[in-house]
C-alpha positions in Angstrom: 61.4 -48.9 -84.2 63.9 -46.1 -84.8 62.7 -42.4 -84.7 62.1 -40.3 -87.5 65.0 -37.9 -88.4 64.7 -34.4 -87.7 65.1 -31.5 -90.4 68.4 -29.7 -89.7 66.2 -26.7 -89.3 64.3 -28.0 -86.4 67.6 -29.0 -84.7 69.1 -25.5 -85.3 66.0 -24.2 -83.7 66.4 -26.4 -80.5 70.0 -25.4 -80.2 69.2 -21.7 -80.7 66.5 -22.1 -78.0 68.9 -23.9 -75.4 71.4 -21.0 -75.8 70.1 -17.8 -77.6 72.7 -16.4 -79.9 71.9 -12.8 -78.8 74.0 -13.6 -75.5 77.2 -14.3 -77.4 80.1 -12.0 -77.3 80.1 -9.4 -80.1 83.4 -10.6 -81.5 82.2 -14.4 -81.7 81.1 -16.5 -84.4 78.1 -18.6 -83.4 75.2 -20.4 -84.8 74.9 -22.5 -87.8 78.4 -22.4 -89.7 77.6 -25.2 -92.4 74.4 -25.7 -93.7 74.1 -29.6 -94.6 71.6 -31.3 -96.4 71.3 -34.5 -94.2 68.3 -35.1 -92.0 69.4 -35.5 -88.4 69.5 -38.9 -86.6 72.8 -38.5 -85.2 74.3 -35.6 -83.5 78.2 -35.4 -82.7 79.4 -33.1 -79.8 82.9 -31.8 -79.3 84.9 -28.7 -78.2 87.5 -28.5 -81.0 86.6 -30.1 -84.3 90.0 -31.3 -85.2 90.7 -33.6 -88.2 90.6 -36.9 -86.1 87.3 -35.8 -84.4 85.8 -35.1 -87.8 86.9 -38.3 -89.4 85.5 -40.3 -86.6 82.3 -38.5 -86.7 82.0 -39.1 -90.5 82.7 -42.8 -90.1 80.0 -42.9 -87.4 77.5 -41.6 -89.6 77.1 -38.4 -87.8 74.6 -35.9 -89.7 75.0 -32.7 -87.6 78.1 -31.5 -85.5 78.0 -29.3 -82.4 81.5 -27.8 -82.0 81.6 -25.7 -78.9 84.5 -23.7 -80.5 83.7 -22.2 -83.9 85.9 -24.3 -86.4 85.3 -21.3 -88.6 86.2 -18.0 -87.1 88.3 -15.7 -89.2 87.3 -14.8 -92.5 87.9 -17.5 -95.3 88.5 -16.0 -98.9 88.8 -19.2 -100.8 88.4 -22.9 -100.1 91.6 -24.6 -101.6 92.5 -27.2 -98.9 95.5 -25.2 -97.5 94.4 -24.8 -93.9 92.5 -26.8 -91.4 89.3 -24.5 -91.4 89.1 -24.9 -95.3 89.7 -28.6 -95.1 86.9 -29.0 -92.4 84.5 -26.8 -94.5 85.0 -28.8 -97.6 84.9 -32.3 -96.0 81.9 -31.5 -94.2 80.1 -30.1 -97.1 81.2 -33.3 -99.1 79.5 -35.4 -96.7 76.5 -33.3 -96.3 77.0 -32.4 -92.7 75.9 -29.5 -90.7 78.1 -27.7 -88.2 76.8 -25.6 -85.4 78.6 -23.7 -82.9 77.1 -22.2 -79.5 80.4 -20.9 -77.8 80.1 -17.7 -75.8 76.2 -18.0 -75.9 76.4 -21.3 -74.1 78.9 -19.8 -71.6 76.3 -16.9 -71.0 73.0 -18.7 -70.8 71.8 -19.4 -67.1 72.4 -23.4 -66.6 75.0 -23.2 -69.2 78.9 -23.7 -69.1 79.4 -20.7 -66.8 77.1 -21.7 -64.1 78.7 -25.3 -64.4 82.1 -24.0 -63.9 80.9 -22.1 -60.7 80.1 -25.4 -59.3 83.6 -26.5 -59.2 84.4 -24.5 -55.8 81.5 -25.9 -54.0 78.3 -24.3 -52.9 77.8 -20.8 -53.4 75.4 -17.7 -53.2 75.0 -14.5 -55.2 76.0 -16.2 -58.3 75.8 -13.6 -61.1 77.4 -12.7 -64.5 80.3 -10.4 -64.4 78.9 -8.8 -67.6 75.1 -9.2 -67.4 72.8 -9.3 -70.4 70.7 -6.0 -70.4 67.6 -8.0 -71.1 68.2 -10.8 -68.6 70.4 -10.2 -65.8 70.7 -14.0 -64.9 72.4 -14.5 -68.2 75.9 -12.8 -69.3 79.5 -13.5 -69.6 81.7 -14.6 -66.5 80.3 -15.5 -63.3 81.0 -14.1 -59.8 79.7 -15.9 -56.6 80.2 -15.9 -52.8 81.6 -19.1 -51.3 79.3 -20.4 -48.7 82.0 -21.7 -46.8 85.2 -19.4 -47.5 88.5 -21.7 -47.5 92.0 -21.4 -48.3 93.1 -22.4 -51.9 94.9 -25.6 -50.7 91.4 -26.8 -49.6 89.6 -25.9 -52.5 92.0 -27.5 -55.3 91.0 -31.2 -54.6 87.2 -30.4 -55.4 88.1 -28.1 -58.3 90.3 -30.7 -60.0 87.6 -33.5 -59.2 84.8 -31.4 -60.8 86.8 -30.7 -63.9 88.0 -34.3 -64.1 91.5 -33.1 -64.0 94.9 -34.4 -62.2 96.9 -31.3 -62.8 96.2 -27.6 -62.3 98.4 -24.5 -62.4 98.0 -22.1 -59.4 99.2 -18.9 -58.3 98.9 -16.9 -55.0 98.7 -17.7 -51.2 97.4 -21.0 -50.7 96.7 -20.6 -47.1 94.7 -17.3 -47.3 91.1 -17.6 -46.9 89.1 -17.1 -50.2 85.5 -15.9 -50.0 84.6 -14.8 -53.7 84.9 -16.7 -56.9 85.5 -15.0 -60.2 85.3 -17.6 -63.2 85.0 -17.8 -67.0 85.5 -20.6 -69.3 88.4 -20.4 -71.7 90.3 -17.3 -71.3 88.8 -14.8 -69.0 91.6 -12.1 -68.4 89.3 -9.1 -69.5 86.5 -10.3 -67.3 88.7 -10.9 -64.2 90.2 -7.4 -63.7 88.0 -6.6 -60.7 89.3 -9.4 -58.5 91.4 -8.7 -55.6 92.0 -9.7 -51.9 90.4 -12.9 -50.8 89.2 -13.8 -54.4 89.6 -17.1 -56.2 90.1 -16.8 -60.1 89.3 -20.0 -62.1 89.6 -19.8 -65.8 91.6 -21.7 -68.3 94.3 -19.3 -69.4 95.6 -16.0 -68.4 98.5 -14.0 -69.7 101.6 -14.1 -67.6 101.0 -10.3 -66.6 97.5 -10.8 -65.9 98.4 -13.4 -63.3 101.0 -11.0 -61.7 98.3 -8.1 -61.3 95.6 -10.4 -59.9 98.0 -12.0 -57.3 99.8 -8.5 -56.5 96.1 -7.6 -55.3 95.7 -10.7 -53.2 93.7 -12.9 -55.4 94.7 -16.5 -56.0 94.4 -17.9 -59.6 93.9 -21.4 -60.8 94.2 -22.2 -64.5 93.3 -25.5 -66.1 94.5 -25.1 -69.8 92.0 -23.5 -72.1 89.6 -26.0 -72.8 90.0 -28.1 -69.6 87.5 -25.8 -67.9 85.0 -26.3 -70.8 85.0 -29.8 -71.9 83.7 -31.3 -68.7 80.4 -29.5 -69.3 79.7 -31.6 -72.5 78.0 -34.7 -70.9 75.5 -32.2 -69.1 74.9 -30.3 -72.4 74.6 -33.8 -74.2 71.7 -34.5 -71.9 70.0 -31.1 -72.3 70.1 -31.7 -76.0 68.8 -35.2 -75.6 65.6 -33.6 -73.8 65.3 -31.1 -76.2 65.7 -33.5 -79.4 63.9 -36.8 -78.5 64.9 -39.7 -80.7 68.3 -37.8 -81.9 71.4 -39.9 -80.8 73.8 -37.5 -79.1 77.4 -38.8 -79.0 80.4 -37.0 -77.4 83.7 -37.5 -79.2 86.2 -39.5 -77.2 89.0 -38.0 -79.4 88.3 -34.3 -78.4 91.0 -33.5 -75.8 93.0 -30.4 -74.7 96.2 -30.5 -77.0 98.4 -29.6 -74.1 99.6 -32.3 -71.7 102.0 -32.6 -68.7 105.3 -33.8 -69.3 107.8 -34.5 -66.5 111.4 -35.0 -66.7 111.6 -37.1 -63.7 
């Protein structure tokens, strides 16, 4: 016998409990973005709610979508179908779907995306947020941790790639120098990485050119994955967390949700 569907409000309450919205960065747009009227039997999970991802979720009868990146971010003054956010909003409303985004709240919460990213470099100790939350110092944006076994960058790269499920990484800095401290942040972590220096390893999705120069000039090594490639690998763990919190709800990860950039070679 199939489980009874859950009210959207009950699902939203469980999502809020897993990653409290007060932990999100002040500039972020998190939480329930579109309030649909469909009871929830099936939940769709993605990083970027692009048109093909939305089409597939609608075709598979998803009732509520959790999009890690907020599909509605800048202010929308009218819905006339001229931009992707507008079309996403209009299609979701027509289908009765709810859309929720945890974004930086999920980065910050203990056991969330930030802690998962730390695991890429192997066993660590003294793992703590770079910007700790005042009420809960275990939570906060970014992570800094000491490697239990300091190692050169060339020895760390294979396990980082394996943890993230990637074949390609962009790297800068001395690959043979010993690395002792890991600084990481899902997505774009430029502001959080300003304190990294000699012997440190910076792991994030993207940094500006001059940010990379500043860090490597101070003796740090930099590993860049492309923005969402250091986020998407957390979705299977997040899906398991949601299944535990929402018994009977079918949680599915979109197979069409991929980073928009890929490696091209002329050779």
